[in-house]
C-alpha positions in Angstrom: 15.4 -92.6 35.3 17.6 -90.1 35.2 17.4 -86.5 35.4 19.4 -83.7 34.9 19.1 -79.6 35.9 19.7 -76.5 33.7 19.9 -72.6 34.4 17.7 -70.0 32.4 19.0 -66.8 32.9 16.9 -63.8 32.5 19.2 -60.4 32.0 18.0 -57.1 33.0 17.3 -54.6 30.5 17.0 -50.9 30.7 13.3 -49.7 30.3 12.8 -46.4 28.9 11.5 -43.9 31.7 7.8 -42.1 31.5 6.8 -38.3 32.5 2.6 -36.9 32.5 2.2 -34.0 31.5 -0.2 -31.1 31.6 -2.4 -29.2 28.8 -0.8 -25.6 28.3 -3.7 -23.0 28.4 -3.7 -20.2 25.1 -2.1 -17.1 26.1 -2.8 -13.8 24.1 -0.4 -12.2 21.5 2.7 -9.5 23.5 1.7 -11.8 27.0 5.3 -11.3 27.9 7.1 -14.0 30.1 5.1 -17.7 31.2 5.2 -19.3 33.7 3.4 -23.1 34.4 4.4 -24.4 37.7 4.0 -28.6 38.1 3.7 -28.6 34.2 5.3 -32.1 35.1 2.9 -33.7 36.9 4.7 -37.5 37.3 7.7 -39.1 36.1 9.2 -42.9 36.0 12.3 -44.4 35.6 10.8 -47.2 34.0 12.1 -50.5 35.7 12.5 -52.1 38.6 14.6 -51.3 41.9 18.1 -52.2 39.5 17.2 -48.6 37.8 16.0 -46.8 41.5 20.1 -44.9 40.6 19.6 -43.2 37.5 19.6 -39.4 37.0 16.9 -38.0 34.8 16.7 -35.4 31.7 14.5 -33.7 30.2 15.5 -31.6 27.0 12.4 -29.9 25.0 12.4 -29.2 20.8 9.3 -27.4 19.3 8.1 -26.8 15.5 8.0 -23.0 15.1 10.7 -21.4 17.7 10.0 -18.0 15.5 6.9 -18.0 18.0 9.2 -17.0 21.2 11.3 -14.9 21.9 12.6 -17.4 24.8 12.7 -20.8 23.6 10.1 -23.5 26.2 12.2 -25.0 28.9 11.8 -26.6 31.4 12.9 -26.1 34.9 16.5 -27.5 36.0 15.6 -27.8 39.6 13.2 -30.5 39.4 10.0 -28.6 39.8 8.5 -29.3 36.9 7.8 -25.4 35.6 7.5 -24.6 32.0 8.8 -21.2 31.2 8.7 -19.4 27.9 8.2 -16.2 26.2 5.8 -15.1 22.9 7.8 -13.1 20.9 6.5 -9.7 20.2 3.9 -9.2 17.7 3.8 -12.9 16.7 1.1 -16.0 17.3 0.0 -19.3 16.4 1.3 -23.0 17.7 4.0 -24.3 17.9 4.2 -28.3 19.0 6.6 -29.4 21.7 8.4 -32.0 21.6 9.3 -33.6 25.5 12.0 -36.1 25.6 13.1 -37.5 29.0 16.1 -39.4 28.9 17.3 -41.7 31.7 21.5 -42.1 32.8 20.4 -46.2 31.6 22.1 -47.6 28.4 20.3 -47.1 25.5 21.8 -49.5 23.2 19.1 -52.3 22.1 17.6 -53.7 23.5 17.6 -50.8 26.4 15.0 -47.9 26.4 16.2 -45.0 27.7 14.5 -42.1 26.6 10.7 -41.2 26.1 8.7 -38.2 24.2 5.4 -37.0 24.0 3.8 -34.1 22.5 2.3 -30.4 23.4 1.0 -27.5 21.8 1.6 -23.9 23.0 -1.4 -21.9 21.5 -0.4 -17.8 21.3 -4.0 -16.0 20.1 -3.4 -13.1 17.4 -4.7 -9.6 19.1 -4.9 -6.5 16.8 -2.4 -4.1 17.8 -2.9 -0.5 17.8 -1.4 1.7 14.6 2.1 3.8 15.7 2.7 7.2 14.8 6.0 8.8 14.2 7.8 12.2 13.0 8.7 10.0 10.2 8.8 11.6 6.5 8.9 15.2 8.2 5.0 16.0 8.4 4.4 15.2 12.0 5.9 16.6 15.2 5.6 15.0 18.9 5.4 17.9 21.2 4.4 15.4 24.2 3.2 12.2 24.9 1.4 11.0 22.2 0.0 13.5 20.8 0.9 14.8 17.3 1.3 18.3 15.2 1.2 18.5 11.7 4.1 20.6 11.1 3.0 22.9 8.3 -0.1 25.1 8.7 -3.0 24.5 7.1 -4.1 25.9 3.4 -7.0 28.6 4.5 -10.1 28.0 4.1 -13.3 30.1 3.8 -15.6 30.7 5.7 -18.9 29.6 3.9 -18.0 27.9 0.3 -18.6 23.7 0.5 -15.8 24.1 -2.3 -12.9 24.6 -0.6 -9.7 22.4 -1.3 -8.4 22.1 1.9 -5.1 19.6 2.3 -4.6 16.0 1.3 -4.4 13.7 4.3 -1.1 12.6 2.5 0.5 16.3 3.3 1.2 15.4 6.7 0.2 11.6 7.1 2.0 9.5 5.2 3.6 5.9 4.9 6.4 7.2 6.7 4.7 8.4 9.1 1.8 5.9 10.2 3.1 2.0 10.7 0.7 -1.0 11.6 1.5 -4.3 12.5 -1.4 -6.0 10.6 -0.9 -5.9 6.8 -3.9 -4.5 5.0 -5.1 -2.6 7.9 -6.4 0.8 7.0 -4.3 3.8 8.5 -7.2 6.4 9.3 -6.4 10.1 11.3 -9.0 11.2 14.9 -9.2 15.4 15.5 -8.2 15.8 18.9 -8.4 19.6 19.4 -9.0 22.6 17.4 -8.8 26.3 17.7 -11.6 27.5 16.7 -14.9 25.9 16.9 -16.5 27.2 14.0 -18.1 26.0 11.3 -17.9 21.7 10.4 -14.7 19.4 9.9 -15.4 17.3 6.8 -13.3 15.1 4.7 -13.0 12.5 2.2 -11.9 9.0 2.5 -12.0 8.3 -1.2 -9.0 11.2 -2.4 -12.3 13.2 -3.0 
């Protein structure tokens, strides 16, 4: 009986890394800068001891970049913190892809990347309307108190048929803005110099 020996060689390949990510709590519109500590809770280099010397890098992309004034990013100091800043007056949802890459080969059959998705939600809030002195109708003597620049039409004490003044004579589209399109523009009377009689107004151009 004759016997012969042969060898079987198993070559190492680079295994893909892995990452474990936390969920991101929803925030309100205009919330300012956000920071989520320990957003990346765990990483692995993917293989055995032959991959221990590899380094890992993160890259983030998202589907709604206009949602942010500062795009989502992961801290470069290895703490796994996620930071981002919602853009003013923007709301919606962005799907963010975190791609983790190790420093090993990515040539097939090697694999040196892993990608995972998470979402960032910015919830809409109703913004207050803004008065300005544009249009020549209002003055702003102090703080947020505005005054009609021209005197109102004189009215008589008793008649209920005084013509008065249209709101548009001192409050128009140039003087009042609201970021929520379709919201009605209104006014509030905060002070008068004489309290005799009644204040009357119409909401239908009457």
